[in-house]
N, C-alpha and C positions, 0 to 999 in steps of 0.2 A: 504494499499499500504506500503510495507516495503522497506526502502532504506538503503543500507550498504555503508556508505560513511562518511568521516570525515567532510564533508562540509554540511551546512544546505541545505534543499530543498528550492528553490526559487519558490514561487507561484505568478503568474502574473494575474492581473484582468483588462481586458480591460474596456473601458467606452462606452458611447453611440456613435452611428454612426460608430462603428468599430467592429472588431471581433478578435479572438485570433491570427489570422495571422499578425495582426499589431505589434506583439511582435517578429516576426521571426528573424529580425536582432539582437535584444537583446538576444534572445535565443541562436543563433549561438555563440555569444561572451561568454555568461555564460557557455555554454557547453565546449568551449575551455579552460575555467578556472576551469573545473571540477565540476561545480554545476549541480545537478539534478534539473530539471525544470518542472513545471506544469503550463500551460496556461489555465486558467479556462474559460469556455464558460459562461460568465455572462448573465443571462436570460433577464435583462433589463425590467422586468415586474413590479417592485415595490421595494422600498428600503428594507423593512423587508423580503419579500420572497427572494430577491436576496441575502441578507446577510445570510439567513438561508441556502440557497444552498451552498454558499461559505463556511460556517461553516462546512457543511457536508464533503466538500472536505478536509478542514484542518484537520478534525478529522480522516481522512483516512491516513494521513501521519505520519510515525514514525520519531521521532527525531525533532531537531530544525528547525524552518521555518523562512525565511525572506519573508515578504509579500509586494508586490509592486502593486500599482494601478495607472492607467491613467485616468484622468478626473473623471467622475462619478464612475469609479472603486474605487477611493479613498473614496468616500462616503460609498460605500458598504463594503470595508475592515474595515473601522473604526467602522462601525456598527456591523461587524461580530466577531471582536476579543474578545469580552467579554467572558471569560470562556475558552479561548484556550491558555493554559499556554505555549505551545511550540512555539508560535510566539514571536520571539526575537527582531525583528525590523520591522518597517513600513516605506515604501518608497513611497512618493507621487510624481508622475510624472505629471507635468502640471495638478494639481489635486485639489480636494476639501478635506478639513479637517473640517468637520462639528462639531459644538458643539451640545449638546442635545437641541432639540427644533428647530434647524435650518434645512432648506431644501437646496438642491442643487441649485434650481432656485433662491432662496433668495441670496445665496452667489455669484452666477454668476452675479447678478445685483447690488451687493453692491457698486461697483465702476464703473465709466464710461469706455468705450472703447470696450465693447463686441459688436460684430456684428452678432452673430449667430442667434438670435431670428428672424429677418426678413427673413432669408434664410431658415427657417424651413417649411416643408410641413406637413399638418395634414391629417390623414386618420382615419376614424372611424373603430373601431375593436370591436368584441364581447368580453365581459368579463363575469366572474361569476356573477357579479352584474348587468349586462345589456350591456351597450355600453361604451367603452372608446375611447381614442385617441392615435394613434401612431404618433410619430414625427420622421421625417427624414430630411436630408439636401437636398435641391434642387441640383440635380447633376451638374447643370451649375454653382452653387455657391460653390460647395464643396471645390475645391482647394483654392479659395480665402480666405474663412473663416476658413478652418480647417487645410490645409496642404500646404501653399503657397511655402514652401521651399522643397517640394517633386516634383520630375519630373512629368510632365503632364501625361505621359503614365501611371505612377503608380497611380496617383490620380484618373484617369479615372476608373481604376479597383477598387480602394478603394470606390469610389462613388457608383459604381454599386453593390458592395457586402456589403455595410454598413448595419448594423442591427439597426432598429428603436427602440426607447425607448418609453414607455408610458408616457404621460404627468403626470400621477399620481406619477411615480417614481421620477420625478424632483421636485414635490411639497411635497412629503412625508417628515415628520419631523424625524430627527434622535432621537433615544432613547438611544444610546450609543456614546461615544467619545473615541475610542480606543487609540488615540494619548495621552490621559491623563494617560494611563496605560503602554504604550510601547514606547520605544525610537524611534524617527522618523527622517527621512531625507526628504528633499523637493527639487525638481527641478523646478525652476521658469523659464518659457519661456517668453522672453521679447517681442517677436513679435506675441503674441497669440491674436487672434481675437475672440476666443471662451470664454476664461476666462481671464479677464484683469490681467496684471501682478500685479497691486496693490491689487487685491483680493487675489491672491496667496501669496503675501508678508504678507498681514494682517493675513491670516490663519497660515502661517509658523511661523511668529513671535509669535503669540498667543500660538502656540503649542511648542515653543522653539525647533523647528526642526533644524537640521543641514542643512543649505540652500545653494544651488548653483544656480546661475543665468546664463543663456546662451541665446544667440541670436538664437531663434528657433521659429517655429510656434507651434500650438497646436499638430500637428502631429509629435512630436519630437521622438516618439518611432520608426518611420520610417525614418525620416530625419537625426537623430543623435543617432543611436542605441548604438554607443560606449560610448557616454556621459551617457546615461541611464544605460548601463551595469556597467560602472565604479562606479556610485553612489550606485547601488545595491551591488556591490562587497565591497565598503567601508563600507556599513551598515553591511554586513555579517561578514567582518573581525573584525569590532569593537565589535560586540555583540556575535559572536560565534567564539572564538579563535580556531585556528587549533590545532590538537593534538600535533604537535611538539612544539607549543608555550606553551601549558599546561605543557608539560614535562619539558621544561626549567624553567617555573615558579615554578614547584614542586621541 
């Protein structure tokens, strides 16, 4: 894919129990600010295969990239960025920042306060190796544990269209930690019942991320898209100066 623009391409990676439409409000704001955007359909089948798929998308983009992920999407993007020199910034939105050897499930449970586990439904699914388990959120619990600050009519649609994730994807251990290689930003959601705020703070501080805390649920990309877009814009402007700024500097 070729992009003819002075601004970096923003690549967005959704997490579990969501799809690319969860970024719609963010995309509208980024488009108004002149950013080309790709919202990747995260397979949610396993950390390494999901990262390999994302890497193939990144390799199709010409020019600098700002890469943002929500929730498990952060685990995937951090795994994927090894060897992708065009990625200039990582933006973790209510997200995971795994170190090598850690899993998404491990970091989700590192501090108390998460209420997602009891709300999950398990469904057996066929895999290449036999049978696996798909996880989704019980629709009656979706709004409470995932998006309590989103209107009920919207969360009903989100619950019905959520995409399940395999249990293995949440237990897979990271083999890369992209935040050690690329400058990062983090949005910590203080009313999050899926990832405790203390877990996000721990990961953000360890990564030396530029961190913003806001009162929002885990569904912050839907409830507060302006705050999400603003943080992505800050990361882009910090790491990919505009052509006019480069001319002045020269």
